[in-house]
C-alpha positions in Angstrom: -26.9 8.8 17.4 -23.1 9.4 17.7 -22.3 7.0 15.1 -24.6 8.6 12.6 -23.3 12.0 13.4 -19.7 10.8 12.9 -20.5 9.2 9.7 -22.2 12.1 8.2 -19.5 14.6 9.4 -16.7 12.4 8.0 -18.4 10.9 5.0 -16.0 12.0 2.4 -13.0 10.6 4.4 -14.7 7.4 5.2 -15.6 6.9 1.4 -11.9 7.8 0.6 -10.7 5.2 3.1 -13.0 2.5 1.9 -11.7 3.2 -1.8 -8.2 3.2 -0.5 -8.8 0.0 1.3 -10.3 -1.6 -1.8 -7.5 -0.6 -4.1 -5.0 -1.5 -1.5 -6.6 -5.0 -1.0 -6.5 -5.3 -4.8 -2.8 -4.3 -5.0 -2.0 -6.4 -2.0 -3.3 -9.7 -3.4 -1.8 -8.9 -6.8 1.5 -8.2 -5.1 1.2 -11.4 -3.1 0.5 -13.2 -6.5 3.7 -11.6 -8.0 5.7 -12.4 -4.8 4.8 -16.1 -4.8 5.4 -16.3 -8.5 8.8 -14.5 -8.2 9.8 -16.6 -5.0 8.4 -20.0 -5.7 8.4 -20.3 -9.6 11.5 -18.2 -10.5 13.3 -19.0 -7.2 14.2 -15.4 -6.6 15.2 -14.5 -2.9 12.0 -13.5 -1.0 13.2 -9.9 -0.4 14.1 -9.2 -4.1 10.8 -10.9 -5.1 8.9 -8.5 -2.7 10.8 -5.5 -4.2 9.8 -6.4 -7.7 6.2 -7.0 -6.7 6.1 -3.7 -4.6 7.5 -1.6 -7.5 5.0 -2.8 -10.1 1.9 -3.0 -7.7 2.5 0.6 -6.5 2.5 2.0 -9.9 -0.9 0.4 -10.7 -2.3 1.4 -7.3 -1.1 5.0 -7.7 -3.2 5.4 -10.9 -6.1 4.0 -9.3 -6.0 6.0 -6.1 -5.1 9.2 -7.9 -8.3 8.8 -10.2 -10.9 7.1 -8.0 -9.9 7.5 -4.4 -8.8 11.1 -4.3 -10.6 12.1 -7.5 -7.6 13.9 -8.9 -8.0 14.5 -12.7 -5.3 17.2 -13.0 -2.5 16.2 -15.1 -0.2 19.0 -14.5 1.2 17.7 -11.3 1.0 13.9 -12.0 4.7 13.4 -11.8 4.9 15.3 -8.6 2.2 13.3 -7.0 3.8 10.1 -8.5 7.1 11.1 -6.7 5.3 11.9 -3.5 3.3 8.5 -3.6 6.6 6.5 -4.1 8.3 8.6 -1.2 5.6 7.6 1.1 5.4 4.0 -0.2 9.2 3.8 0.0 9.1 4.8 3.8 6.6 2.2 4.2 8.7 -0.2 2.2 11.7 0.4 4.4 9.6 -0.3 7.5 8.3 -3.4 5.9 11.7 -4.6 4.9 13.0 -4.3 8.4 9.9 -6.0 9.9 10.0 -8.7 7.2 13.6 -9.4 8.2 12.8 -9.5 11.9 9.8 -11.7 11.4 11.2 -14.3 8.8 14.9 -14.4 9.8 14.8 -13.9 13.5 11.3 -15.0 14.5 11.1 -17.7 12.0 7.6 -16.6 10.8 6.5 -17.8 7.4 7.2 -15.0 4.8 3.5 -14.9 3.6 2.2 -14.8 7.3 4.7 -12.0 7.9 3.7 -9.9 5.0 0.0 -10.1 5.8 0.5 -8.9 9.4 2.9 -6.1 8.3 0.6 -4.8 5.6 -2.3 -4.5 8.1 -0.2 -2.5 10.4 1.0 -0.1 7.8 -2.6 0.5 6.2 -3.5 3.5 8.5 0.0 5.2 8.1 -0.2 4.9 4.4 -3.7 6.3 4.0 -3.1 9.4 6.3 0.2 10.3 4.7 -1.2 9.8 1.2 -4.3 11.8 1.8 -2.7 14.6 3.7 0.4 14.9 1.4 0.7 12.8 -1.7 -2.6 13.8 -3.3 -2.7 17.4 -2.1 
């Protein structure tokens, strides 16, 4: 009974989280695809490869989240939302960069394994900040 009450009370937030998770998963797999391509085929250092994948993927996921997750159709503040989106994601990027360095260089964890674990850790942080600030 408590689960049903919780779901009905927070239905909109749960639906937003599921959509955010879906687009995040899409973006994640796309960025991993780009990361591997940059690292393995173009022989770019893993941190630079990750940065390039991150920049392109975040632009795509911004438009998906803006339109479908948070149902924002207003175009007047699109640039402000995009700026906020990148600010939040840049803070997440800095955390990821530090954790990737620690995981790969110091702990000798394979770079793909490291990026999977770090991404899962930062999922909640990103959703909460985007929901409460980026798309407001």
